[in-house]
N, C-alpha and C positions, 0 to 999 in steps of 0.2 A: 302757745302764748309767748310772750317776750320776757327776756331777762335783761333787757336794756335799761340802763339807768336813765334813759331819756324817753320813757314810755309816753306815747301820744294816745291818750284814751279816746280821742275823737276818731281814731282810725283803728281802734282795737278790734282784732279779728274775732269772728263768731266762733263758738265752740262746736266741736264735732263735725266740722266741714272739711277735714283734711282727707287726703287721698286714701291713706291706709287705715281702714276701719277693721279692727281685729274682732274675730268671733271665737268664743270658747270651743275647744274640741268637743265633739259630740259626747264622748264618755264623761266629760266634766258636767255637761248639762244633764246627763242621765243620772249622775250621782251627785246630787246637790250637797251631800254631806262633805264633799271636798272643798266647799267654800271656806277659804282661809280668812276671809275678811267679812265681817258683818256690818253692812251699811244700815244705819238707823235713822228713820225719819218719822214724823208724826203730823197729824192734821193741826193746823193753827187757826182754824175758823171754819165756818160753814163751807162745804163743797170745795175743800182744798184741792188744788190741781197740782199733782206731783209729776206730771208728764214730762216737764222739762228736766227734772232730776233723773227720771228714768232714761231719757235719751242720752244724757251725759254719762250715765252708767254703762249703757250699751256701747258707747264710744270709748270706754276706758281700755287702755292697753293691758290692764290687769283684769282678767275676766273671771277669776275664781272667787267670786263674791256671792253672798246672799244678802237679801234686802228685807229688813223687818220694818213694816209700816204700821204704826199704831194710831188708834183713834179713840176718842172718848165720847161715848154716847151712841148715836145711830150712825151706822156705816153710810147709809144713803144721804144723811145730812152732812156728814163730816168730810167725805171724800167725793170728788166729782165722778159721775157715772162714766164719763169718757176715759178717765184714768183707770178706773177699776176694770173696764172692758179691755183697755190696752195691755194690761199686765196679766190678764187672766190666763194666758197660755204659757207663762214663764214660771217654771217650778222654783226658780231662785227667789221669787218675790212672795213674801208671806205677809198677809194683812191680818192683824189681830186687834181685838179690843184691849183696852188698857190693862185690865186685870190679868190678861193672858201674856203680857209682855215682860213679866218679871224675869230677872236674870237667872232664876232657878228653872225656867222653862227649857225644853230640849233644844231650842234653836240657838241658845247661848253656849251649848256644851263644847263644840269643836273650835270655833274661831278664837284666835289669840289677839286679834286686832279689831277695833271698832272704828267706823267712820261715821261722824255725825254730819247729817245733811238736811237742812230745812228746805221748805218748798221754794225758796227764792234763790237757792244756790245752784250754780252750774260749774262743774269741774272741767278743767283742762283734761284731755285724754290721758295724760301721764300722772295725774295727781295721786291716785291711790297707789300706783306702783312706786312712785318716788317716796311717798309717805311711809309705805310699808318697809321699803329698803332703808330709809333713813333711820327708822327705829331698830331694824335688824342690825344695822351697821354701827349704831351709836347707842349702846345699852344704857348709857347714863341718862337718857331722856325717856320720859314716860309718854310723851305725845309730841306731835309736830303739826304745824300749819304751814302756810305759805303767804307770800305777798298776794294781793288780790286787787280787784277792781269793783267799785260800786257803779252799777250801770244806771242808765237813765239820765234825765236832765239834772244837772248839778252834781253828777257823780265824779269820781276821780279815782286815783290809785290809793291802795292801802299798803303802806310800806313799814308799818310798825313791826318791830321784831321782839319776839319773846325774850331775847337776851336783855331787854330793858327792865325785866323783873317787875317790881311794884309800879314803876312808872308806866309800864304797859297797861296795867289795870286802871291806874288813875287817869290816864290820858283820855279825854273825852272824844277823840277822833274815832271814826269807824274802825272796827276790828274784823279781820277775816274770821268767818264763823265756821267754815269747814275745817275739821281737824281729823287726824288719824291718831288713835290713842290705844295703848295697851289695855286689853280687857281687864287684866288684873288690877290696874291702877284705877280705872274709872269705876269698877264695881266696888272697890274699897272706899272710894270717896263719895259716891253718889248712889242713892237708893233707886230712884226712878229714872234710869238712864234714857229710856226712849223719849221721855217728854222734856229732855234737855234741848232737843231740836225743835224749839218752838218759834224760831225766827228772831229771837232776841240776841243782843250781844252776849258773848259767852263769859261775862264777868263772874257770874255766880258759879258756874262749873269750874272755871280756872282757879277761883279762890278756894273752892273745896279741895281741888287737887293740890294746891300749894300747901294748904293746912295739913294735908295727908303726907307731905314731904315729896311731892312730885312736881316736876316742871318740864318745859318742853323746848323745842327747837323750831326756828322758822326757816324753811327752805327759801333762799333768796331768789325766787322766781314767781312770776305772776301766773298762778295755777288755778285761780277760782274767781268767779264773778259773784257778787252778793247783791241781792235786791234790797228792797225797803226793810229797815230794821224796826222791830216793835220797840218803842221807847219805854224807859223806866223812869219813875220819879227820882230826883236827885237823892232824896232820903233813902230810897230803896237801894240805890247803887252804893251809897256809903255803908249801908248795913251789910253789904255783900263783900266788903273788903276782907282779905285774909286776916286771921287773928295772929298768925305766926309770921316770921320773916319769910319772904318768898325765896324758895331754894334758888341756888345759882350754879347749876351744873355747867361744865365747860366741855366742849368737844375735846376729846383726848388727843394729845400729840402722840403719834406712833412711836413705839419703842424700837430699839435696834433689833434687826433680824426677827421680826415678829413671825410666829408660826402662821403660815398661810391658811386662812379659813377655806374650807371646801364644802360644797354642797349647801343646800338651803332646806329649811323646815317646811317650805311650801313650794308648790309648783304652779305653773300657769300655762298649760298646754293650749296652743292656739291652732285653729285650722290652717292648713297650708294655703298658700296664695295660688289659686287656680288660674290667675291671669298671667303669672310670670314669676320672676325671681324674688328673693328677699336678700337684700345686700346691706351690709353694715359699713359705714364710713367711720374709721377710727382716726380722728384728727386732733390737733392740739387745741384749736380755738376756732371761733367764727368771727373774724375781724376783716376790715377792709384790706384788700390785696388781690393780686392776680391769681394766686393759688386757690384762694377761697372762691373766687369767681369761677374758676375752672371746676371746682367741686360742685358748685351750684348748677352749672351747666350740665355736668354729668348726671347729677341727681334728677334734674328736670327731664333729661332724655330717658332715664330709667323709668321714672314715674309715668311719663307719656306712653311708654311701652307696656304698662301694666305692672311694673315691679313695685314692691314695698321697700322703703329705705329706712334704716335706723341710723341715727347719727350719735356717736359718742365722742365728746370732747374731754381730753385728759388734763387740761390745764385750767387753773383758776385765772380768769382774765376778764376784761370788759368785752363780752361777746356781742359787739355792736351789730353784727350781721345776723344774729339769731333769727330775727324777724324774716329775713330773706330765705333762710333755710326752712322756717316754719310755714312759709307759703306752699312748700312742696311736701313736707312730711310733719306729722305731729309727734313722731317717735324720736324725740331729741333728748339726750341725757348729758348734762354737764356733770361729770362724775364727782369733782370736788365739792359741788354744791350740797350733796346729800350723803356721800359715802366716805368712810375712813379709807385711807390709802390702801391698807391691806385687803380691802374688799373689792378693789377694782377688778382683779382677775376673775373672781367667782361671779361678779355681776355680769361681766362680759360673756362668760360662759353660760350664765343663766339666760341672757338675752338670745344667744345663739340657739339654745335648746328650746326656749319658749316660742320663738318666731320661726324656728326651722330655717335659720339663715344659711344660705348656701355659699355665700361669698363674703369675705371680709377684705376691705381695701384699707391699707394703712397709708395715709398721706400726711406726712409732716409730723407724725407723733413719735418722738424718741422712745417714750415708754411703750408705745405700741410695738415697735421693733423689739425692744428688750423682752417683752412678754411673749413674743412669737413662739419660741420653742415649747413653752407651757401650753399656750392656746392650741397650737397645732396638735400636740400630743393628746390633749383632753377633748378636742373636737375634730376627730380624724376625717369626718365626712365633709368638712367645710373647706373650700378653697381659699387660700390667702394670697393676696397680691399687694404690691406697693406701687405708688405713683410718685415720681420725682421730676422736678423741673430744672434744677440747676445745682451744680456743685458749689459749695461754699468753703473755699480753702482756708479762710480765716477762722472757721469754726469747726472744731473736731475733725480736722484733716479732711474736709470734704462735706461734712454735714450729713443730711439724710441719704443722699446717693451712696455715701460710704457705708452707711448702715445697710442699704440695699445690697451692696456687695457682701458685707460680712454676714448677713442673715439670709443670703440667697438660698441656702440649702433648706431653710424653713419656709420658703416662699414657692408657690407654684409658678409664679411669673413676676418679672419686674417690668413695669411700664414706665417709659420715660417720654418726655415731650420733645426731645431733639435727638438727631443722629449723633451729634457731638457728645451728648451725655452717655449714650450707649457705648461709644468708643472709649470714653473716659473710664467707664466702669470695667470694660473688657481689659483695659490696660492695667487694671488693679486685680486681675485674676478672676473676674466674674465670668460665668459661662454665658457667652453671647447668645447661645441657643435658647436661653430662657428670658431674653430681653426683647421687648416689643416697643417700637417707636410709634407713639400715637400723637400726631401733631394736634395742637390745640386749635379748634375752630371757634369762630365767634357767631353769635346769633343776632347781635344788634345790627340794625340797619342804619347806615350813615344818613345824616341830615343833609339835605340838598337845598342850596340857596341860589337864587338868581344873582347876577352881578350887582344889580341895584340893591337887593336885600342884603348882600354881603357888605357893601359899602355902608349901608345904613346901620348894620349891626356893629361894624368896626367903629363908626362914629359914636354909637351909644356907649361904647367902652372907653371913649376918648382916645382911640387909636388912629394912626395915620394910614388911610387906605392906600397910599402910594408907596408905603414901605413894605419890606419883607416881614411877614408875620411868622414868628417862630413860637412853637409851643413845646413845653416840657411837662411831663406828667410822671409822678412817682413819689414814693415816700422819700422825704429829704433826709437821707441817711448816707452812710459811707458807701453802700452798694451803688447808689445812683450818682455819687460824686457831685453834689450841687455846688461845692466850692470850685471845682474845675469848670463847671458850667458858667459861674460868674467870671472866671478868668477868660473863658472863650468869648463871652459877650463883651467884656472890656476890650479885648484885642480887636473884636469885630468893629466896635465903634471907633477905635483909633485908626482902623483901616478905612474909615470914611463911609461905611455901609449904613444906610438908613434902615432901621428895623424896629418892630414891636416884638416884645417877648412876653408870653403869658406863662406863668409858672404855677402849675397845678399840683397841690400836695401839701402835706404837713409832715413834721418830723423833728427830731432833736437838732438837726443842723439848720433849721429855718432861721433862727436868730443870727447865726454866723453868716449865712448866705445874705440876709438882708443888710448885715453890717458891711459886707464887701460891696454890695450894690450902692450903698451910701458912699463908701470910700471911693469907688470908681466913678461917682457922679452919674449913675445910670438910672436915677429915679424916674426920669421922663420916658425912658425906653422900656424898662422892665416892670411888669405888673405882677406882683405876687398875690394870687387870689385865694390861696389855701385849698383845702379839700372841697370838692364839688360833687353833687349827686351825679350819677352816671348819665342821666339824660342831659344835664347841663354840660358835662364833659363832651358829649357827642356834638352839642350845639357849638361849642368852642372850636371843635375840629373843623367845622364847616367854614370858619373864617380864617383858618390857618393855612400856611404854605409849606412849612417845614417842621418836622419833629426832630428836636435836638436832644439826644440822650447819650452823654459820655460815660456810661455805666462802668463800674469796676468789674462786674460780672452779671450775666443774665442767662436765662434759658432761651426762650423766645417770649418777649414781653407781650402781654395782652394789650398794653397801650400801643405797642408797635403794630400789632395786627389791626386794631381798630383805626389807627391813624392811616395805615395804607388803604384800608377799605374806604376811607373818606377821601382818598386822593391826596393825602398829606405826605410829602416826600420825606423819607427817613434819612437823617444824617446821624448815625449811631456808632457806638464803639464796636470794634471787631472782636467780640467776645462771645463765648458760649455758642449757641446755635443761631445767632443772628445771620450768619452767612448762608444758612439754609433757606432764608426768606428774602434777604436783601441781596440783590445782584446788580450787575452793571446797568441793567435796563430799568431798575426800580429805585435805586437810591445809592447811598454811599456808606462804606464801612471804614472807620478810622481806627487804625491800630494804636495801642498804647505806645508811648515812647517819648523821646526828647522833643521831636518836632510835632507833637500831637496837636497843640493849640494852633500852630500856624497852618496845619493841614485842615483843621476845622474851618478856620477863617477863609482859606483858599476856596474850599468847596462852597461855603455860604456866599462868598462874593460872586461866584459863578452863577449860583441859583438866583441871586438878587438881580443880576445883570441880564440873564437869558430867560425871559418869561416863557418862550415857546418850548425850550428844553424842559423847563419845570412842568409844563402842562403835559408833555409826552410821558414823562416819568410818572406823573400823577395818574394818568390813564392806565399805564402798565401796572401800577400798584393795585388799582381797583380790579382789573381783570384777573390778576394773580389770586387775590383773596377770594373773589367770587368763584373761581374755578377749583380751588384746592383747600381753602381754609374756612369752611363753613361749619357751624355746629352740627348740621345734619351729617356731614361727612365724618366728623369726629364720633358722633353717636353710633354710626354704623360700624366703625372700626372698634369702638369700645365694646359693643355687644359681641363682636367676633372674638375679641380677646377674652371676654368672660366665658364664652363657649369653650375656647381652647384651654383656659385654666381649669375648667371643670373636667375636661377630658384628661388633662395631666394629673389632676387630683385622684381620679379613679385608678390610675396606674401606679400611684406612689405606694411605697412600702409602709405598712402599718405594724405597730405604732411608730411614731417618729422617734421618740426617746423613751427610755424607762421612766415611769411616772415619778419616782423619787428624784431623779436627776432634773427632770423638767421642773418640778416643784422648787428645787433649790435654786435653779437659774431664775425663776420668777421672784423668789424671795430676795435674791441678790439685786435684781432690777429695782424692786421696791425700796430696798435699803439705799441704793444709789440715789433714787428720787428723794428719799427722806433727807439724806445728808446734803445733797446739792440744794434742795429747797431751803434748808436752814442756812447754809452758807450764802445763798442768794439774798436771804432776808438780812443777814448781818451786813453784807456788803452794801445793799441798797439803803438800809436805814442808818448805817453808821459810817462806813468807809467813804461813800459818795457824798455824804452831807457834812462831814466834819473830819477831814483827813488828819488834822493836827491832833485829834483826840481819839484816834482809832483804837488804841490799846484798851482804854477803859471801857468803851461800849462793848467790845468783843468779850471782855471779861464778864460784863453784865449779861451778855447774850449767853455765854456758857452757863452762868448761874441760872438763868431762866430755863435753859434746857434741862439742867439738873433738877430744878424744882418740878418741871413737867414730868420727869421720870419718877421722882419720889412720890408724886401724887397717885401713881398706879398701885401702890401697896395698900392692902386692905386696912391695916392698922392706921396708916396715915389718913386714909379716907374717913375712918371712924372719927379721928380727932378733928379733922377739918369740918365735919358736920356740926361741931359745937359752935354756937354763935360767936363767942369771944375769940376763939382760935381762928374762926373763919374771917373775922374782921382783921385780925393781925395778918393773916395770909394774904388778904386782898391788898393791904397797904404794902406788904413786901413785894407782891407781884407788880404793883404800880411803880415801886421804887426801881425795879430792874427792867421795866419796859422802856 
């Protein structure tokens, strides 16, 4: 499902239709007592059909579950015959009459966690696993739910959050009904647990838990769909409100140099993938950009070849492209959404062991690099690679390629997208024998327009069909130098060249760019259209003549590849690996320097004046991309690299590091993340917003950090549970926020 803040429920994907469908290892099925989670459902009327719930359980990434289905009265009348027949061969499914479902029965003995699921609920494949780990990692909560979707006509998204406390219970809007709860908490608060899953909103159950001193956490992802709700009279709802204040537990802030948790109290052994590999992508986020587009293309190639793919994102962000990843794999985990920081390493190791992951690819994740010595020591049979696209000299002396050099001993192979980057790493003492250049190919097909259609499309945008049409695409940030772009366009107009310029992209420098366009009186020539869907971007390429990108640095831009495939002649900065793609026959490379703007103007003047030369270069661009830069070629090379990395892994010395040293390096990595995250918070919320008052907010931030530390002590927790003291603490917390 999606974690996007812009969920479109009209295109909400169905459940359980992803490529990787995991099955429990045979020994788990043979020993049903290993079920660590008890799923509880019951009939809610005559011939209740729980087949949909069963199929969503079979699709779960966590398969060490048992399922207790209760009924009241006659089995034949209460449960559909088709459902009973469907589950008859699964020893994990137990159907019992109400009197036999008491929590004192044997089926309740082992599981520590309970999942409540009524007949109208369908779970995302990762719901149980995320819920289980959320409670394992956040002991301050007794239960958790998630965002959800109400299906059918008139449905919509469920975004209510348990952090709203009593307002959550009072609010008349639909609530997510599927929850994962600690058995100890629900048994303490409720007598007849099975029949809490009757298809009604969970107000009664949550109120009882609140009165027993328990409250929960909402995973901010859409992980369940809920069908029709059985209504309650208003008077009945009011009678179910908690008698005591609703508890207000908070996710704890990690303390300095926390002891690294290792191991888990439960396991989830899954059958190996008989069709191919299991690969984990360890990345920072899923957002718009060339690097994420490359990741999607690589995952698509793996899945098409029969591989299972797991994606772990290590940063809290607006993961706007999660839907695009979810089209290829259901096994997606945004770690900050449900885990405490100190649990990141053991969760990654848990996934490696559970799925039998043979390869981990680190792509753009700083924390991924820093955890490498620990992960490699603890998972000696797994190959570790990284993928880098361009050096970033303004950030950490080179950015992720610099980490690729520094952590090369812990990697089986470095993969880079340009020969330039390979040489850059070798100059910094990397072993060039472990570096492989994998050029990025594209799978999109260019849009082709006849001359008449092209003219009509230009006119529809209000553009002059007799002018040179220039296109720019990219994030409007310092890397892409949009202000230099404005300067070039200004000089081009002063030189008397007629042109249209289409500017595609968003970013922090867009206002400054638009200010320069207004200052230079280029409003009639330059059209800033913002970010566009990929299909629309390809359509705009079909009406363009020249790609203009005066970047500060690049690897090989995906926009450059797609532009050349469409026959758009590149006029781009001579940086990074651009010269490996753009040559004398296909376009122009402009070096940085004093005469840079005049050189751009000179080239663009020539292209505007010589249509035949422009067409020759456009044809050469198309031929080059079709011959060497396709997604199919990249996928073939990618699979060869994976095979080579596995061979290298088999020959490597074991273990990589002593366990204690590896653990300390991981602890230091997490401490670095903890400190930098808090400093980023202070900088973004205080320094950037009010430079004149920086000192006072930072002092408040330090006080807030101290309060978070003090809350960890048991004596302080005891006093904070007192209602009066809790109110004072809340006011103090608001004061320093």
